[in-house]
N, C-alpha and C positions, 0 to 999 in steps of 0.2 A: 756778566762774563758766559760765553760760549762753552758749551760742553766739551768741545776740542780743547779749546785752551786750557779747561779747567785738568784735563786727562795729560795734557802736555808739562802742564807745570807740576802737576802732583805725582806723576808716574814713576818718578828715579827718588822720591822720597824714601828713607829707609822705614820700612815695616816695624812699627814699634804696637803693641797690644794696649788697645786703650788710648792710641792717640794718632798713629796713623793704620789703622787696620778696615776691614770691610765696611763696618759699621760706622766708623768715625769718619770716614772719608765720604760716605755718603751724606752724613749727618752734616758735616761740613759745605758739602755742595747745597744742602738746601739752605743753610745759614747765609752763604753767600748769595742765593738767590731771592731769598725771603726775609732775611734779617731774623728770622725764627729759628733757634736751637732745637731741633727736637731730640738733640740726646744731652740736655743739659741736666739730667739725674743720672745719665749714667757715666758722665765724664768723670774719671779719677777712682769710679767703683771695680775697676781691673787692671792689671797690669801684665796678665800672662795668657798663655792660651788655656791653662787648668782653671785659672779665673771666668775668662770668657764663656767657656765649656759649662761651668756652673751657672753662668750667666743665663745663660739660653739653654740649658736643659730640656725644657719642655718647648724648644722651638725658638728661633728667632721674631716669627710674626706675633707673637703675644708681648714680647718685651717690647716690639716697638710700636703694638697698638695701646699697651698700657701708658706710656707717654703721653697721648691724649690730645698729639699736637695734630697731626696728618690727618687727612680727609681720604676715605677709601676710596678707590675707585675701580669700577669693571673694565674699563676701557685706557691702560695707562697712553698717556702720548709722550713724546718727546721731552725728556727733562724730568719727567717724574721718576719718583723711586719707587722700588717693590724688593721683595725677597725672593730669590730664585735658589736652585740646588744645582750647586756644581760638584760633580765626583761625589756625589752623596752627600755635599754638606751645606747646609743655608746659610746663604751670604746677602748681605744688602747690597744692592746694585740700581744704577742711574739706567733709563729707558734711553737708549741711542738711536731712537728710529729704526735701525733696521736690527738690531740685538740690545742686549742689556750689558753695561759697561761694571766690571767689579774689580775691588782690589785685591791683590793678593800679593804674597811676600815680595815677588819678583817683578810686580808693576802692576799695569792694568789688562786687562781681559775683555774682550767681549764676546758674549755669545748668544744665541737665538735659543728662547728657553721662555715655558712659559710658566707666569710668574704664581707663586703661592700665593702672595698678597700686592697689592698696589696701593700707592697714594698717591693724590695730585697734590703738586704743589701748591701750598696757599699762597696767595696773592701773585703769583707769579703769571 
């Protein structure tokens, strides 16, 4: 599936912590592209903003790295994933070529940002 199609199909899904949020949206993208679920250990572990904030209290990057599924890259390419900062909050995002696509409660945004960390898609 192309990223544009994924964004179109998922941008109007209702926001739901732990199901359709910035992190699970990116994990679902990785799963669709590779057959590997980088959030298998996180699914079902939080269901509110407070629980999500507690999970990422030390940052989103260590949470993703702890899953041990993705390979870090210093040169992210289109369709790779990363963590960026948007309005003071760390969010998971997908490299969209000209910027980073990320899920927020109202849909999907794209911003130019320097990733805090990035990972290449395995087998993509």
